[in-house]
C-alpha positions in Angstrom: 61.7 113.8 84.0 63.5 112.6 80.6 61.7 109.8 79.0 62.4 108.0 75.7 65.3 105.7 76.6 69.0 106.2 75.8 70.2 109.2 73.9 71.0 108.6 70.2 70.2 109.8 66.8 67.5 107.2 66.7 66.0 109.1 69.8 66.2 112.4 67.8 64.3 111.0 64.9 61.6 109.5 67.1 61.0 113.0 68.5 61.0 114.4 65.0 58.6 111.9 63.5 56.2 113.1 66.4 56.3 116.6 65.8 58.8 117.4 62.5 57.8 121.2 62.8 58.3 121.7 66.6 61.0 124.3 67.5 64.6 122.5 67.8 67.1 125.5 68.0 66.6 129.0 68.4 69.9 130.3 66.7 69.8 134.1 68.1 73.1 135.0 66.2 71.3 133.8 63.2 67.9 135.3 63.4 66.4 131.9 62.8 64.5 129.0 64.6 65.0 125.5 63.5 62.3 122.9 63.3 63.2 119.2 64.2 62.9 119.0 60.5 65.3 121.7 59.5 67.8 120.2 62.0 67.3 116.8 60.1 68.4 118.7 56.8 71.1 120.3 58.4 72.6 116.8 59.6 72.4 115.7 56.0 74.7 118.3 55.2 77.4 117.3 57.8 77.1 113.8 57.5 78.3 114.3 53.7 81.7 115.5 55.2 81.8 112.7 57.7 81.3 110.1 55.3 84.2 111.5 53.1 86.7 112.4 55.7 86.2 110.0 58.5 85.7 106.4 58.4 83.0 104.7 60.6 83.6 103.7 64.2 86.5 106.5 64.2 86.6 109.7 66.7 84.7 112.6 64.6 86.3 115.8 65.9 84.6 118.9 65.8 85.1 122.6 66.5 82.5 125.2 66.0 80.7 127.8 67.9 77.3 127.5 69.5 75.0 126.9 66.9 73.0 124.5 64.4 76.3 123.4 62.9 77.4 122.2 66.2 74.2 120.4 67.2 74.2 119.0 63.6 77.8 117.8 63.5 77.1 115.7 66.9 73.8 113.8 65.5 75.5 113.4 62.4 78.2 111.7 63.9 75.9 109.0 65.7 74.0 108.7 62.4 77.1 107.7 60.6 78.4 105.7 63.6 81.2 107.9 64.7 82.1 109.0 68.0 81.9 112.8 68.3 84.6 114.8 70.2 83.4 118.4 70.5 86.0 121.2 71.0 85.5 124.4 72.4 85.8 127.3 69.9 88.3 129.2 71.6 91.0 126.3 71.6 93.8 127.4 69.3 94.5 125.4 66.3 97.9 123.9 67.5 96.2 122.7 70.5 93.5 121.2 68.4 96.1 119.3 66.4 98.3 118.1 69.3 95.0 116.6 70.7 93.8 115.2 67.1 97.3 113.8 66.6 97.4 112.2 70.2 94.1 110.3 69.4 94.9 109.4 65.9 92.2 112.0 64.3 93.3 112.9 60.7 90.4 115.1 59.9 88.9 118.2 62.0 85.5 119.8 61.1 85.9 123.3 62.1 84.1 126.2 61.3 84.7 128.2 58.3 85.6 131.5 60.3 88.4 129.8 62.5 90.1 128.0 59.9 92.6 128.9 57.0 91.7 128.0 53.5 91.0 124.3 53.1 88.5 121.8 51.1 85.3 120.5 51.8 83.5 123.5 52.7 79.7 122.1 53.1 76.3 124.1 53.1 76.9 123.7 56.6 79.7 126.4 56.8 82.1 123.6 58.4 85.2 122.8 56.6 87.6 119.8 56.7 90.8 120.3 58.4 93.4 117.6 57.8 96.0 116.9 60.4 99.3 115.1 59.4 101.6 112.8 61.4 98.7 111.4 63.7 99.3 108.6 66.2 97.6 105.1 66.4 93.6 105.8 67.5 93.1 104.6 71.1 90.9 101.5 71.4 87.4 103.3 72.9 85.2 101.2 75.4 82.5 99.4 74.2 79.3 101.7 73.2 81.4 104.9 73.4 78.9 107.8 72.9 81.1 110.7 72.9 84.6 112.0 74.2 84.4 115.1 76.3 87.5 117.2 77.2 88.5 118.1 80.5 89.5 121.6 81.2 93.0 121.3 81.0 93.7 123.7 83.6 96.5 121.6 84.9 98.1 120.5 81.5 97.0 119.3 78.1 93.4 118.4 78.3 92.4 114.5 78.3 89.2 112.9 76.5 86.7 111.6 78.7 84.8 108.2 77.1 81.3 108.4 78.0 79.2 105.3 77.1 75.8 105.9 75.7 74.1 104.3 79.0 76.1 106.7 81.0 75.4 109.8 79.0 71.7 109.0 79.0 71.7 108.5 82.8 73.3 111.8 83.7 71.0 113.8 81.6 68.1 111.9 83.0 69.4 112.7 86.5 69.6 116.4 85.7 66.1 116.6 84.2 64.5 114.6 87.2 66.5 116.6 89.8 66.0 120.1 88.5 62.4 119.5 87.2 63.3 120.3 83.3 60.7 118.8 80.8 60.1 118.8 77.3 58.3 122.3 77.5 61.4 123.9 78.9 63.6 126.1 76.8 67.1 126.3 77.8 69.3 129.4 77.1 73.0 129.2 76.9 75.9 131.4 76.2 78.3 128.8 77.5 80.3 126.4 74.8 78.5 123.2 74.1 81.7 121.6 73.7 82.0 121.9 77.8 80.3 119.0 79.6 77.9 121.4 81.5 76.4 122.9 78.4 76.2 119.7 76.7 74.3 117.8 79.1 71.9 120.6 80.3 71.4 122.2 76.8 72.1 119.6 74.0 71.4 116.5 76.0 67.9 117.6 77.0 67.2 118.5 73.4 68.0 115.3 71.9 66.8 112.9 74.9 63.5 115.0 75.4 62.8 117.5 73.0 63.6 120.6 75.1 64.4 123.3 72.5 67.5 124.9 72.7 68.1 128.8 72.6 72.0 129.5 71.4 73.7 132.7 71.7 77.2 133.5 71.3 77.7 136.2 73.5 75.3 138.1 75.7 75.5 141.8 77.2 73.1 142.5 80.1 70.8 144.3 77.8 70.2 141.6 75.2 69.5 138.9 78.2 66.1 140.8 78.7 65.4 141.0 75.0 66.4 137.3 74.4 64.2 136.0 77.3 61.1 138.2 76.1 61.8 137.2 72.6 62.4 133.6 73.3 60.5 132.5 76.2 63.4 130.8 77.7 62.3 129.1 81.0 65.8 127.8 82.3 69.4 129.3 81.9 72.5 127.0 82.9 75.4 129.6 83.3 78.4 130.7 85.5 78.9 132.9 88.7 80.9 135.3 86.4 77.8 136.5 84.2 75.4 136.6 87.0 77.9 139.0 88.8 78.0 141.1 85.5 74.2 141.2 85.3 73.8 142.2 88.9 76.1 145.1 88.5 75.0 146.4 85.3 73.6 149.9 85.2 72.6 149.5 81.5 69.0 148.9 82.0 66.4 149.2 84.8 64.8 146.0 84.1 64.1 143.7 87.0 62.0 141.0 85.5 62.9 138.1 84.0 60.0 137.1 82.4 59.4 133.4 81.8 62.6 132.4 83.2 62.0 130.1 85.9 65.2 128.5 86.7 68.8 129.9 86.9 71.4 127.3 87.5 75.2 128.4 88.3 77.9 126.1 87.7 81.8 125.8 86.9 83.0 128.2 89.7 82.1 129.0 93.2 78.8 131.0 93.3 79.3 133.8 96.0 76.6 134.2 98.5 76.7 138.1 98.0 76.0 137.4 94.0 73.4 134.9 94.6 71.7 137.3 96.9 72.0 140.3 94.9 70.6 138.4 91.8 67.7 137.3 93.9 67.0 140.6 95.2 66.9 142.6 91.6 65.3 139.8 89.9 63.3 138.0 92.2 64.8 134.5 91.4 67.3 132.9 93.3 70.2 131.0 91.3 70.7 127.5 92.1 74.1 126.2 92.9 75.2 123.2 90.6 78.2 120.7 91.0 79.5 118.4 88.2 82.6 116.9 86.8 83.5 115.9 83.1 84.0 112.5 84.6 80.4 112.0 85.7 78.3 114.8 84.8 76.0 116.2 87.7 76.8 115.5 91.3 74.7 117.8 93.7 72.4 120.5 93.3 70.9 123.3 95.3 67.2 121.6 95.6 65.7 124.2 97.9 67.1 127.6 96.5 66.7 129.3 100.0 68.7 132.1 101.3 70.4 130.2 104.0 72.6 128.1 101.6 76.3 128.6 103.0 79.3 129.6 101.4 80.9 126.7 99.8 77.6 124.3 99.9 76.6 122.8 96.7 73.4 121.3 97.6 72.4 117.5 97.9 73.0 114.8 95.2 71.2 114.3 92.4 68.6 111.6 91.8 70.6 108.5 91.5 73.8 109.7 92.8 75.0 108.8 96.2 78.4 110.4 97.6 80.6 109.0 100.1 83.8 110.8 101.9 86.9 109.1 102.4 87.5 110.5 105.8 90.9 111.2 107.2 89.7 111.6 110.5 89.6 115.6 110.4 85.7 115.7 109.3 86.4 115.9 105.5 87.9 113.9 102.9 87.9 113.0 99.1 84.4 113.1 97.4 83.6 109.6 96.0 80.5 109.6 93.5 78.4 106.5 92.9 76.3 107.1 89.8 75.3 105.5 86.4 76.7 108.3 84.9 80.2 107.7 85.4 82.5 107.7 82.5 84.0 104.2 81.2 87.8 105.9 80.9 90.0 108.8 80.0 92.4 108.9 77.2 95.4 108.8 77.7 94.9 106.8 80.7 96.8 107.9 83.6 95.9 105.6 86.5 92.6 107.1 86.2 90.3 107.2 89.5 87.5 105.4 87.5 85.7 102.1 88.7 82.4 100.4 87.8 80.0 103.4 88.1 82.1 104.9 91.0 84.3 108.0 90.7 87.1 109.1 93.0 87.1 112.9 92.3 89.9 115.2 93.0 87.8 117.6 95.5 87.8 117.5 99.4 84.7 118.0 101.0 82.0 116.8 104.0 78.5 116.2 104.2 76.4 118.0 106.6 73.2 116.7 108.9 71.0 118.0 106.1 73.0 115.7 103.4 74.4 118.7 101.9 77.7 118.6 100.1 80.3 121.2 101.2 83.5 121.6 99.1 86.7 122.2 101.0 89.0 122.3 97.8 91.4 120.3 95.7 93.6 117.3 96.8 97.1 118.4 96.6 96.5 122.2 96.8 97.6 122.6 100.5 100.2 125.2 101.5 102.9 124.4 104.4 102.9 127.8 106.0 105.1 127.8 109.4 104.5 124.2 109.8 100.7 124.5 109.3 98.6 123.0 106.2 96.4 125.9 104.9 94.0 125.2 102.0 93.8 128.3 99.7 90.1 127.8 99.1 89.3 128.1 102.9 90.9 131.5 102.8 88.8 132.3 99.6 85.5 131.2 101.1 86.1 133.8 104.0 87.2 136.7 101.9 84.4 136.1 99.7 82.2 136.6 102.4 83.3 140.0 103.4 80.6 142.6 102.2 81.1 144.0 98.8 83.6 141.1 97.7 82.5 140.0 94.6 85.2 137.1 93.5 88.7 136.1 95.1 91.5 134.0 94.1 94.1 133.0 96.7 97.4 131.4 95.6 100.7 130.4 97.4 104.0 132.4 96.6 107.6 131.9 97.9 108.5 135.0 100.5 112.0 133.4 100.4 113.7 129.8 99.8 112.3 128.0 102.8 109.2 130.1 103.5 105.6 130.4 101.7 103.0 132.6 102.1 99.4 133.4 100.6 98.6 136.2 98.1 95.0 137.1 97.6 93.5 138.9 94.3 90.3 140.3 95.3 87.6 141.9 92.8 85.5 144.1 94.7 83.3 147.3 94.8 84.5 150.8 95.5 84.0 149.9 99.2 86.7 147.3 99.2 90.1 148.0 99.7 93.4 146.3 100.6 93.0 147.3 104.4 89.5 146.5 104.6 90.2 142.6 103.5 93.5 142.7 105.8 91.7 143.9 108.9 88.8 141.2 108.3 91.5 138.5 108.1 93.4 139.6 111.0 90.5 139.6 113.3 89.1 136.2 112.5 91.8 134.1 111.1 95.1 132.8 112.8 98.0 134.8 111.6 99.4 132.2 109.4 96.3 132.2 107.4 96.3 135.9 106.6 97.4 136.6 103.2 100.7 138.6 103.2 100.0 140.0 99.7 96.8 141.6 99.2 95.8 142.9 95.6 92.4 144.5 94.6 91.1 144.6 90.7 87.8 145.6 89.5 87.3 142.3 88.0 89.1 138.8 87.7 89.9 137.1 84.3 87.4 134.4 83.7 87.6 131.8 80.5 84.8 130.6 78.5 83.6 128.2 81.1 83.3 130.6 83.9 86.3 129.6 85.8 89.0 132.1 87.1 91.8 131.9 84.2 94.7 131.5 86.5 97.3 131.6 83.8 96.3 134.9 83.0 95.9 136.1 86.3 
């Protein structure tokens, strides 16, 4: 259970005074371990740049890879009364600058390896990148702790304003539900700028002192070495990495040592991947479902093999879920939680209320109180007069033996007719005829994809989601 009140620089300082030499960050690429005292010195370096470039009360935008600089930048922003806005390392400079202009941000701290020659390089390895022609800064909600970026999968990303109370509540809910304590060590290869990794890894470090094991990239062989050398106990990850690990023949190892909890989020976890991982490593990954606007929502608490495809478990401690039922047994998910964000910027008629979020997801709740996701609102396809949701077809195809992943999208067969196209990643025993025959046996004809493509892998972004733009 998380303790210590609200997440803040003061909370980090409290933990540092209790145990200054305790490990805070295990920086695997850098080959070093930073104590809480070491991290405090790193914070001093970054704070110097904030003071010189970013006025108090303003947005402190930082773009850096996973590492001590990223963590120090967030804590330095809080210490100097700035509002941090972390940005994925992979976002191109043009997009970063456009976002900065829209939020009135004149200076972005960027990792020196990302930027063109600039000014203000500190010992932290971050440099100040100036943005010209910025707009007027938005008025932030009171006690805003951080701005988190949405993925931008449907357009330009937006910033979600999360208050200190909401951020703290969300992290505490995760720790309580998942049983993550100060003695756990969290391993991540995911960008800390993403809400999932920020809350599960950086949040637990600052709120309760759980050390963060940070890796920029991780091939299967390295995973075993990192687990052994750093004694990690918790691994928040994504299905695509679990699938790669299951299929890897680079090592015959089957033990994950001290690792006791594997959390999968960001994209649907196929039952086949989950059970293959469990069979090989005697540790079943747990599905976790959340949203940038409210943090964690649901979690597979039991970790049993009978969790159905599309089921994401039960609500987290302190979270309740309602269904806006349209009379079909499912509907839009509404989340009630103290972790719900205050606003998104720029505002576009947001579905945010007082600790209530109306998500963009469709779902249902079964008799065991488990949440089943049914797809996104607005993604229905009209085929021969019937409404079809692509995720329903994806779920069916993903359950075909040998299929690892799938994406189903609509395409126009003619000006007046739409159909479905399935792009499938599968093993050597999966071909187009296998998928087509399975669909024809069990689905109405209008739900059968008219185009089926087989690939070895599907492209994924840094967050583990299928990269539909590249696809």
